[in-house]
LUMLUMDREN-2810 file (N, C-alpha, C; in Angstrom, 1 decimal):
<atoms>
<atom><aa>M</aa><ch>A</ch><at>N</at><xx>111.0</xx><yy>62.0</yy><zz>-2.5</zz></atom>
<atom><aa>M</aa><ch>A</ch><at>CA</at><xx>110.1</xx><yy>60.5</yy><zz>-1.7</zz></atom>
<atom><aa>M</aa><ch>A</ch><at>C</at><xx>109.0</xx><yy>61.0</yy><zz>-2.1</zz></atom>
<atom><aa>A</aa><ch>A</ch><at>N</at><xx>108.2</xx><yy>60.0</yy><zz>-2.4</zz></atom>
<atom><aa>A</aa><ch>A</ch><at>CA</at><xx>107.0</xx><yy>59.4</yy><zz>-2.9</zz></atom>
<atom><aa>A</aa><ch>A</ch><at>C</at><xx>105.7</xx><yy>59.4</yy><zz>-2.2</zz></atom>
<atom><aa>E</aa><ch>A</ch><at>N</at><xx>104.9</xx><yy>59.4</yy><zz>-2.6</zz></atom>
<atom><aa>E</aa><ch>A</ch><at>CA</at><xx>103.8</xx><yy>59.9</yy><zz>-1.5</zz></atom>
<atom><aa>E</aa><ch>A</ch><at>C</at><xx>103.6</xx><yy>58.6</yy><zz>-0.5</zz></atom>
<atom><aa>K</aa><ch>A</ch><at>N</at><xx>103.5</xx><yy>57.7</yy><zz>-1.0</zz></atom>
<atom><aa>K</aa><ch>A</ch><at>CA</at><xx>103.7</xx><yy>56.7</yy><zz>-0.4</zz></atom>
<atom><aa>K</aa><ch>A</ch><at>C</at><xx>104.7</xx><yy>56.3</yy><zz>0.9</zz></atom>
<atom><aa>D</aa><ch>A</ch><at>N</at><xx>106.3</xx><yy>57.1</yy><zz>0.3</zz></atom>
<atom><aa>D</aa><ch>A</ch><at>CA</at><xx>107.3</xx><yy>57.0</yy><zz>1.7</zz></atom>
<atom><aa>D</aa><ch>A</ch><at>C</at><xx>107.1</xx><yy>57.7</yy><zz>2.0</zz></atom>
<atom><aa>L</aa><ch>A</ch><at>N</at><xx>106.1</xx><yy>59.2</yy><zz>1.8</zz></atom>
<atom><aa>L</aa><ch>A</ch><at>CA</at><xx>105.7</xx><yy>60.5</yy><zz>2.8</zz></atom>
<atom><aa>L</aa><ch>A</ch><at>C</at><xx>105.3</xx><yy>59.7</yy><zz>4.1</zz></atom>
<atom><aa>Q</aa><ch>A</ch><at>N</at><xx>103.8</xx><yy>59.0</yy><zz>4.0</zz></atom>
<atom><aa>Q</aa><ch>A</ch><at>CA</at><xx>102.8</xx><yy>58.3</yy><zz>4.3</zz></atom>
<atom><aa>Q</aa><ch>A</ch><at>C</at><xx>103.5</xx><yy>57.7</yy><zz>5.5</zz></atom>
<atom><aa>L</aa><ch>A</ch><at>N</at><xx>103.9</xx><yy>56.8</yy><zz>5.0</zz></atom>
<atom><aa>L</aa><ch>A</ch><at>CA</at><xx>105.2</xx><yy>55.5</yy><zz>5.9</zz></atom>
<atom><aa>L</aa><ch>A</ch><at>C</at><xx>105.6</xx><yy>56.2</yy><zz>7.0</zz></atom>
<atom><aa>F</aa><ch>A</ch><at>N</at><xx>106.5</xx><yy>57.4</yy><zz>6.8</zz></atom>
<atom><aa>F</aa><ch>A</ch><at>CA</at><xx>107.5</xx><yy>58.3</yy><zz>7.2</zz></atom>
<atom><aa>F</aa><ch>A</ch><at>C</at><xx>106.2</xx><yy>58.4</yy><zz>8.8</zz></atom>
<atom><aa>L</aa><ch>A</ch><at>N</at><xx>105.4</xx><yy>59.5</yy><zz>8.1</zz></atom>
<atom><aa>L</aa><ch>A</ch><at>CA</at><xx>104.6</xx><yy>59.9</yy><zz>9.3</zz></atom>
<atom><aa>L</aa><ch>A</ch><at>C</at><xx>103.7</xx><yy>59.4</yy><zz>10.0</zz></atom>
<atom><aa>Q</aa><ch>A</ch><at>N</at><xx>103.6</xx><yy>58.2</yy><zz>9.3</zz></atom>
<atom><aa>Q</aa><ch>A</ch><at>CA</at><xx>103.0</xx><yy>57.1</yy><zz>10.4</zz></atom>
<atom><aa>Q</aa><ch>A</ch><at>C</at><xx>104.1</xx><yy>56.4</yy><zz>11.5</zz></atom>
<atom><aa>K</aa><ch>A</ch><at>N</at><xx>105.2</xx><yy>56.9</yy><zz>11.1</zz></atom>
<atom><aa>K</aa><ch>A</ch><at>CA</at><xx>106.3</xx><yy>56.6</yy><zz>11.7</zz></atom>
<atom><aa>K</aa><ch>A</ch><at>C</at><xx>106.4</xx><yy>57.3</yy><zz>13.1</zz></atom>
<atom><aa>V</aa><ch>A</ch><at>N</at><xx>106.5</xx><yy>58.3</yy><zz>12.4</zz></atom>
<atom><aa>V</aa><ch>A</ch><at>CA</at><xx>106.7</xx><yy>59.6</yy><zz>13.3</zz></atom>
<atom><aa>V</aa><ch>A</ch><at>C</at><xx>105.2</xx><yy>59.5</yy><zz>14.6</zz></atom>
<atom><aa>A</aa><ch>A</ch><at>N</at><xx>104.8</xx><yy>59.6</yy><zz>13.9</zz></atom>
<atom><aa>A</aa><ch>A</ch><at>CA</at><xx>103.8</xx><yy>59.7</yy><zz>15.1</zz></atom>
<atom><aa>A</aa><ch>A</ch><at>C</at><xx>103.4</xx><yy>58.2</yy><zz>16.2</zz></atom>
<atom><aa>Q</aa><ch>A</ch><at>N</at><xx>103.7</xx><yy>57.2</yy><zz>14.8</zz></atom>
<atom><aa>Q</aa><ch>A</ch><at>CA</at><xx>103.7</xx><yy>56.0</yy><zz>15.9</zz></atom>
<atom><aa>Q</aa><ch>A</ch><at>C</at><xx>104.9</xx><yy>56.0</yy><zz>17.3</zz></atom>
<atom><aa>L</aa><ch>A</ch><at>N</at><xx>106.3</xx><yy>56.4</yy><zz>16.5</zz></atom>
<atom><aa>L</aa><ch>A</ch><at>CA</at><xx>107.4</xx><yy>57.6</yy><zz>17.6</zz></atom>
<atom><aa>L</aa><ch>A</ch><at>C</at><xx>106.7</xx><yy>57.9</yy><zz>18.7</zz></atom>
<atom><aa>N</aa><ch>A</ch><at>N</at><xx>106.4</xx><yy>59.2</yy><zz>18.0</zz></atom>
<atom><aa>N</aa><ch>A</ch><at>CA</at><xx>105.3</xx><yy>60.2</yy><zz>18.9</zz></atom>
<atom><aa>N</aa><ch>A</ch><at>C</at><xx>104.8</xx><yy>59.5</yy><zz>20.3</zz></atom>
<atom><aa>E</aa><ch>A</ch><at>N</at><xx>104.2</xx><yy>58.1</yy><zz>19.4</zz></atom>
<atom><aa>E</aa><ch>A</ch><at>CA</at><xx>102.7</xx><yy>58.4</yy><zz>20.7</zz></atom>
<atom><aa>E</aa><ch>A</ch><at>C</at><xx>103.7</xx><yy>56.8</yy><zz>22.1</zz></atom>
<atom><aa>L</aa><ch>A</ch><at>N</at><xx>104.8</xx><yy>56.4</yy><zz>21.2</zz></atom>
<atom><aa>L</aa><ch>A</ch><at>CA</at><xx>105.4</xx><yy>56.1</yy><zz>22.3</zz></atom>
<atom><aa>L</aa><ch>A</ch><at>C</at><xx>106.1</xx><yy>56.6</yy><zz>23.1</zz></atom>
<atom><aa>V</aa><ch>A</ch><at>N</at><xx>106.7</xx><yy>58.0</yy><zz>23.1</zz></atom>
<atom><aa>V</aa><ch>A</ch><at>CA</at><xx>107.1</xx><yy>58.7</yy><zz>23.8</zz></atom>
<atom><aa>V</aa><ch>A</ch><at>C</at><xx>106.8</xx><yy>59.3</yy><zz>24.5</zz></atom>
<atom><aa>D</aa><ch>A</ch><at>N</at><xx>104.9</xx><yy>59.6</yy><zz>24.3</zz></atom>
<atom><aa>D</aa><ch>A</ch><at>CA</at><xx>104.1</xx><yy>59.8</yy><zz>25.5</zz></atom>
<atom><aa>D</aa><ch>A</ch><at>C</at><xx>104.0</xx><yy>58.7</yy><zz>26.5</zz></atom>
<atom><aa>S</aa><ch>A</ch><at>N</at><xx>104.1</xx><yy>57.3</yy><zz>26.1</zz></atom>
<atom><aa>S</aa><ch>A</ch><at>CA</at><xx>104.0</xx><yy>56.1</yy><zz>27.2</zz></atom>
<atom><aa>S</aa><ch>A</ch><at>C</at><xx>104.8</xx><yy>56.0</yy><zz>27.9</zz></atom>
<atom><aa>L</aa><ch>A</ch><at>N</at><xx>106.1</xx><yy>57.1</yy><zz>27.4</zz></atom>
<atom><aa>L</aa><ch>A</ch><at>CA</at><xx>106.6</xx><yy>56.4</yy><zz>28.6</zz></atom>
<atom><aa>L</aa><ch>A</ch><at>C</at><xx>107.3</xx><yy>57.6</yy><zz>29.9</zz></atom>
<atom><aa>N</aa><ch>A</ch><at>N</at><xx>106.2</xx><yy>58.5</yy><zz>29.6</zz></atom>
<atom><aa>N</aa><ch>A</ch><at>CA</at><xx>105.2</xx><yy>59.4</yy><zz>30.8</zz></atom>
<atom><aa>N</aa><ch>A</ch><at>C</at><xx>104.2</xx><yy>58.9</yy><zz>31.2</zz></atom>
<atom><aa>E</aa><ch>A</ch><at>N</at><xx>103.4</xx><yy>58.0</yy><zz>31.0</zz></atom>
<atom><aa>E</aa><ch>A</ch><at>CA</at><xx>102.5</xx><yy>57.7</yy><zz>31.4</zz></atom>
<atom><aa>E</aa><ch>A</ch><at>C</at><xx>102.0</xx><yy>56.3</yy><zz>31.8</zz></atom>
<atom><aa>I</aa><ch>A</ch><at>N</at><xx>103.2</xx><yy>55.1</yy><zz>31.6</zz></atom>
<atom><aa>I</aa><ch>A</ch><at>CA</at><xx>102.6</xx><yy>54.1</yy><zz>32.1</zz></atom>
<atom><aa>I</aa><ch>A</ch><at>C</at><xx>103.9</xx><yy>53.7</yy><zz>32.7</zz></atom>
<atom><aa>D</aa><ch>A</ch><at>N</at><xx>104.3</xx><yy>53.7</yy><zz>33.8</zz></atom>
<atom><aa>D</aa><ch>A</ch><at>CA</at><xx>104.4</xx><yy>53.3</yy><zz>35.0</zz></atom>
<atom><aa>D</aa><ch>A</ch><at>C</at><xx>105.8</xx><yy>51.9</yy><zz>34.5</zz></atom>
<atom><aa>G</aa><ch>A</ch><at>N</at><xx>107.0</xx><yy>52.3</yy><zz>34.7</zz></atom>
<atom><aa>G</aa><ch>A</ch><at>CA</at><xx>107.9</xx><yy>51.3</yy><zz>34.0</zz></atom>
<atom><aa>G</aa><ch>A</ch><at>C</at><xx>108.5</xx><yy>51.3</yy><zz>33.1</zz></atom>
<atom><aa>R</aa><ch>A</ch><at>N</at><xx>108.3</xx><yy>51.4</yy><zz>32.2</zz></atom>
<atom><aa>R</aa><ch>A</ch><at>CA</at><xx>108.6</xx><yy>51.4</yy><zz>30.3</zz></atom>
<atom><aa>R</aa><ch>A</ch><at>C</at><xx>109.6</xx><yy>52.4</yy><zz>30.3</zz></atom>
<atom><aa>R</aa><ch>A</ch><at>N</at><xx>109.6</xx><yy>53.7</yy><zz>30.7</zz></atom>
<atom><aa>R</aa><ch>A</ch><at>CA</at><xx>111.3</xx><yy>54.2</yy><zz>30.4</zz></atom>
<atom><aa>R</aa><ch>A</ch><at>C</at><xx>112.4</xx><yy>53.6</yy><zz>31.1</zz></atom>
<atom><aa>E</aa><ch>A</ch><at>N</at><xx>111.8</xx><yy>52.7</yy><zz>32.4</zz></atom>
<atom><aa>E</aa><ch>A</ch><at>CA</at><xx>113.1</xx><yy>51.9</yy><zz>32.9</zz></atom>
<atom><aa>E</aa><ch>A</ch><at>C</at><xx>113.2</xx><yy>50.6</yy><zz>31.9</zz></atom>
<atom><aa>K</aa><ch>A</ch><at>N</at><xx>112.6</xx><yy>49.5</yy><zz>31.4</zz></atom>
<atom><aa>K</aa><ch>A</ch><at>CA</at><xx>112.3</xx><yy>49.0</yy><zz>30.3</zz></atom>
<atom><aa>K</aa><ch>A</ch><at>C</at><xx>113.6</xx><yy>49.3</yy><zz>29.2</zz></atom>
<atom><aa>L</aa><ch>A</ch><at>N</at><xx>112.4</xx><yy>49.9</yy><zz>28.5</zz></atom>
<atom><aa>L</aa><ch>A</ch><at>CA</at><xx>113.4</xx><yy>50.9</yy><zz>27.0</zz></atom>
<atom><aa>L</aa><ch>A</ch><at>C</at><xx>114.5</xx><yy>51.2</yy><zz>27.3</zz></atom>
<atom><aa>S</aa><ch>A</ch><at>N</at><xx>115.1</xx><yy>52.3</yy><zz>28.1</zz></atom>
<atom><aa>S</aa><ch>A</ch><at>CA</at><xx>116.9</xx><yy>51.8</yy><zz>28.6</zz></atom>
<atom><aa>S</aa><ch>A</ch><at>C</at><xx>117.8</xx><yy>51.1</yy><zz>28.5</zz></atom>
<atom><aa>Q</aa><ch>A</ch><at>N</at><xx>116.3</xx><yy>49.4</yy><zz>29.1</zz></atom>
<atom><aa>Q</aa><ch>A</ch><at>CA</at><xx>117.2</xx><yy>48.5</yy><zz>29.1</zz></atom>
<atom><aa>Q</aa><ch>A</ch><at>C</at><xx>117.9</xx><yy>48.3</yy><zz>28.1</zz></atom>
<atom><aa>C</aa><ch>A</ch><at>N</at><xx>117.2</xx><yy>48.3</yy><zz>27.1</zz></atom>
<atom><aa>C</aa><ch>A</ch><at>CA</at><xx>118.0</xx><yy>47.9</yy><zz>25.4</zz></atom>
<atom><aa>C</aa><ch>A</ch><at>C</at><xx>119.2</xx><yy>48.2</yy><zz>25.4</zz></atom>
<atom><aa>C</aa><ch>A</ch><at>N</at><xx>119.6</xx><yy>47.5</yy><zz>24.5</zz></atom>
<atom><aa>C</aa><ch>A</ch><at>CA</at><xx>121.6</xx><yy>47.5</yy><zz>24.1</zz></atom>
<atom><aa>C</aa><ch>A</ch><at>C</at><xx>121.5</xx><yy>47.9</yy><zz>22.0</zz></atom>
<atom><aa>T</aa><ch>A</ch><at>N</at><xx>120.2</xx><yy>47.3</yy><zz>21.8</zz></atom>
<atom><aa>T</aa><ch>A</ch><at>CA</at><xx>120.3</xx><yy>47.2</yy><zz>19.9</zz></atom>
<atom><aa>T</aa><ch>A</ch><at>C</at><xx>118.9</xx><yy>48.3</yy><zz>19.9</zz></atom>
<atom><aa>H</aa><ch>A</ch><at>N</at><xx>119.1</xx><yy>48.5</yy><zz>18.7</zz></atom>
<atom><aa>H</aa><ch>A</ch><at>CA</at><xx>117.5</xx><yy>48.6</yy><zz>17.8</zz></atom>
<atom><aa>H</aa><ch>A</ch><at>C</at><xx>117.2</xx><yy>47.7</yy><zz>17.9</zz></atom>
<atom><aa>E</aa><ch>A</ch><at>N</at><xx>117.3</xx><yy>46.4</yy><zz>17.8</zz></atom>
<atom><aa>E</aa><ch>A</ch><at>CA</at><xx>116.1</xx><yy>45.2</yy><zz>17.8</zz></atom>
<atom><aa>E</aa><ch>A</ch><at>C</at><xx>115.6</xx><yy>45.3</yy><zz>18.4</zz></atom>
<atom><aa>E</aa><ch>A</ch><at>N</at><xx>116.5</xx><yy>45.2</yy><zz>19.7</zz></atom>
<atom><aa>E</aa><ch>A</ch><at>CA</at><xx>115.9</xx><yy>45.2</yy><zz>21.3</zz></atom>
<atom><aa>E</aa><ch>A</ch><at>C</at><xx>113.9</xx><yy>45.9</yy><zz>21.4</zz></atom>
<atom><aa>V</aa><ch>A</ch><at>N</at><xx>115.1</xx><yy>47.3</yy><zz>20.9</zz></atom>
<atom><aa>V</aa><ch>A</ch><at>CA</at><xx>113.6</xx><yy>48.9</yy><zz>21.1</zz></atom>
<atom><aa>V</aa><ch>A</ch><at>C</at><xx>112.6</xx><yy>48.2</yy><zz>20.3</zz></atom>
<atom><aa>V</aa><ch>A</ch><at>N</at><xx>112.9</xx><yy>47.3</yy><zz>19.1</zz></atom>
<atom><aa>V</aa><ch>A</ch><at>CA</at><xx>111.5</xx><yy>47.5</yy><zz>17.6</zz></atom>
<atom><aa>V</aa><ch>A</ch><at>C</at><xx>110.9</xx><yy>46.6</yy><zz>18.1</zz></atom>
<atom><aa>L</aa><ch>A</ch><at>N</at><xx>110.9</xx><yy>45.4</yy><zz>19.6</zz></atom>
<atom><aa>L</aa><ch>A</ch><at>CA</at><xx>110.8</xx><yy>44.6</yy><zz>19.2</zz></atom>
<atom><aa>L</aa><ch>A</ch><at>C</at><xx>109.9</xx><yy>44.9</yy><zz>20.8</zz></atom>
<atom><aa>L</aa><ch>A</ch><at>N</at><xx>109.9</xx><yy>46.0</yy><zz>22.0</zz></atom>
<atom><aa>L</aa><ch>A</ch><at>CA</at><xx>110.2</xx><yy>46.2</yy><zz>23.2</zz></atom>
<atom><aa>L</aa><ch>A</ch><at>C</at><xx>108.5</xx><yy>46.8</yy><zz>22.3</zz></atom>
<atom><aa>A</aa><ch>A</ch><at>N</at><xx>108.6</xx><yy>48.1</yy><zz>21.7</zz></atom>
<atom><aa>A</aa><ch>A</ch><at>CA</at><xx>107.6</xx><yy>48.8</yy><zz>21.1</zz></atom>
<atom><aa>A</aa><ch>A</ch><at>C</at><xx>106.9</xx><yy>48.5</yy><zz>20.4</zz></atom>
<atom><aa>K</aa><ch>A</ch><at>N</at><xx>107.1</xx><yy>46.6</yy><zz>19.8</zz></atom>
<atom><aa>K</aa><ch>A</ch><at>CA</at><xx>106.4</xx><yy>46.0</yy><zz>18.8</zz></atom>
<atom><aa>K</aa><ch>A</ch><at>C</at><xx>105.3</xx><yy>45.4</yy><zz>20.0</zz></atom>
<atom><aa>H</aa><ch>A</ch><at>N</at><xx>106.2</xx><yy>45.2</yy><zz>21.1</zz></atom>
<atom><aa>H</aa><ch>A</ch><at>CA</at><xx>105.4</xx><yy>44.3</yy><zz>22.3</zz></atom>
<atom><aa>H</aa><ch>A</ch><at>C</at><xx>103.8</xx><yy>45.5</yy><zz>23.1</zz></atom>
<atom><aa>W</aa><ch>A</ch><at>N</at><xx>104.4</xx><yy>46.7</yy><zz>23.2</zz></atom>
<atom><aa>W</aa><ch>A</ch><at>CA</at><xx>103.5</xx><yy>47.7</yy><zz>23.4</zz></atom>
<atom><aa>W</aa><ch>A</ch><at>C</at><xx>102.6</xx><yy>48.2</yy><zz>22.3</zz></atom>
<atom><aa>G</aa><ch>A</ch><at>N</at><xx>102.8</xx><yy>47.4</yy><zz>21.5</zz></atom>
<atom><aa>G</aa><ch>A</ch><at>CA</at><xx>101.4</xx><yy>47.9</yy><zz>20.4</zz></atom>
<atom><aa>G</aa><ch>A</ch><at>C</at><xx>102.1</xx><yy>49.0</yy><zz>19.3</zz></atom>
<atom><aa>F</aa><ch>A</ch><at>N</at><xx>103.3</xx><yy>49.1</yy><zz>19.0</zz></atom>
<atom><aa>F</aa><ch>A</ch><at>CA</at><xx>104.2</xx><yy>49.9</yy><zz>18.1</zz></atom>
<atom><aa>F</aa><ch>A</ch><at>C</at><xx>104.5</xx><yy>49.8</yy><zz>16.9</zz></atom>
<atom><aa>D</aa><ch>A</ch><at>N</at><xx>104.3</xx><yy>50.2</yy><zz>16.0</zz></atom>
<atom><aa>D</aa><ch>A</ch><at>CA</at><xx>104.9</xx><yy>49.9</yy><zz>15.0</zz></atom>
<atom><aa>D</aa><ch>A</ch><at>C</at><xx>106.0</xx><yy>51.0</yy><zz>14.6</zz></atom>
<atom><aa>I</aa><ch>A</ch><at>N</at><xx>107.0</xx><yy>50.2</yy><zz>14.5</zz></atom>
<atom><aa>I</aa><ch>A</ch><at>CA</at><xx>108.3</xx><yy>51.2</yy><zz>14.4</zz></atom>
<atom><aa>I</aa><ch>A</ch><at>C</at><xx>109.4</xx><yy>50.8</yy><zz>13.6</zz></atom>
<atom><aa>G</aa><ch>A</ch><at>N</at><xx>109.2</xx><yy>49.9</yy><zz>13.4</zz></atom>
<atom><aa>G</aa><ch>A</ch><at>CA</at><xx>110.8</xx><yy>49.0</yy><zz>12.9</zz></atom>
<atom><aa>G</aa><ch>A</ch><at>C</at><xx>110.8</xx><yy>49.2</yy><zz>11.3</zz></atom>
<atom><aa>R</aa><ch>A</ch><at>N</at><xx>109.8</xx><yy>49.9</yy><zz>10.2</zz></atom>
<atom><aa>R</aa><ch>A</ch><at>CA</at><xx>110.1</xx><yy>49.8</yy><zz>8.8</zz></atom>
<atom><aa>R</aa><ch>A</ch><at>C</at><xx>110.7</xx><yy>50.9</yy><zz>8.9</zz></atom>
<atom><aa>R</aa><ch>A</ch><at>N</at><xx>112.0</xx><yy>51.4</yy><zz>7.9</zz></atom>
<atom><aa>R</aa><ch>A</ch><at>CA</at><xx>111.8</xx><yy>53.0</yy><zz>7.9</zz></atom>
<atom><aa>R</aa><ch>A</ch><at>C</at><xx>111.7</xx><yy>53.1</yy><zz>6.4</zz></atom>
<atom><aa>W</aa><ch>A</ch><at>N</at><xx>111.0</xx><yy>54.2</yy><zz>5.7</zz></atom>
<atom><aa>W</aa><ch>A</ch><at>CA</at><xx>110.4</xx><yy>54.7</yy><zz>5.6</zz></atom>
<atom><aa>W</aa><ch>A</ch><at>C</at><xx>110.3</xx><yy>54.4</yy><zz>3.6</zz></atom>
<atom><aa>G</aa><ch>A</ch><at>N</at><xx>112.0</xx><yy>53.6</yy><zz>3.0</zz></atom>
<atom><aa>G</aa><ch>A</ch><at>CA</at><xx>112.4</xx><yy>53.1</yy><zz>1.8</zz></atom>
<atom><aa>G</aa><ch>A</ch><at>C</at><xx>112.1</xx><yy>51.5</yy><zz>2.0</zz></atom>
<atom><aa>E</aa><ch>A</ch><at>N</at><xx>111.6</xx><yy>51.4</yy><zz>3.2</zz></atom>
<atom><aa>E</aa><ch>A</ch><at>CA</at><xx>111.7</xx><yy>49.7</yy><zz>2.9</zz></atom>
<atom><aa>E</aa><ch>A</ch><at>C</at><xx>110.1</xx><yy>49.1</yy><zz>2.6</zz></atom>
<atom><aa>K</aa><ch>A</ch><at>N</at><xx>110.5</xx><yy>48.1</yy><zz>2.1</zz></atom>
<atom><aa>K</aa><ch>A</ch><at>CA</at><xx>108.9</xx><yy>47.0</yy><zz>1.8</zz></atom>
<atom><aa>K</aa><ch>A</ch><at>C</at><xx>108.7</xx><yy>46.1</yy><zz>2.7</zz></atom>
</atoms>
């Protein structure tokens, strides 16, 4: 894994950790996330909440 890809991976993990924390801190988020049926729905909802979790570490 190139350093650039490693940095992208670590950024995504950090975003995912913040998203998980927000599920416990902000009422209704856990329920809204559980209503998603596809990966794309999760990514769009997370983006709406300010998280960037859509790009995979090997993608440009």
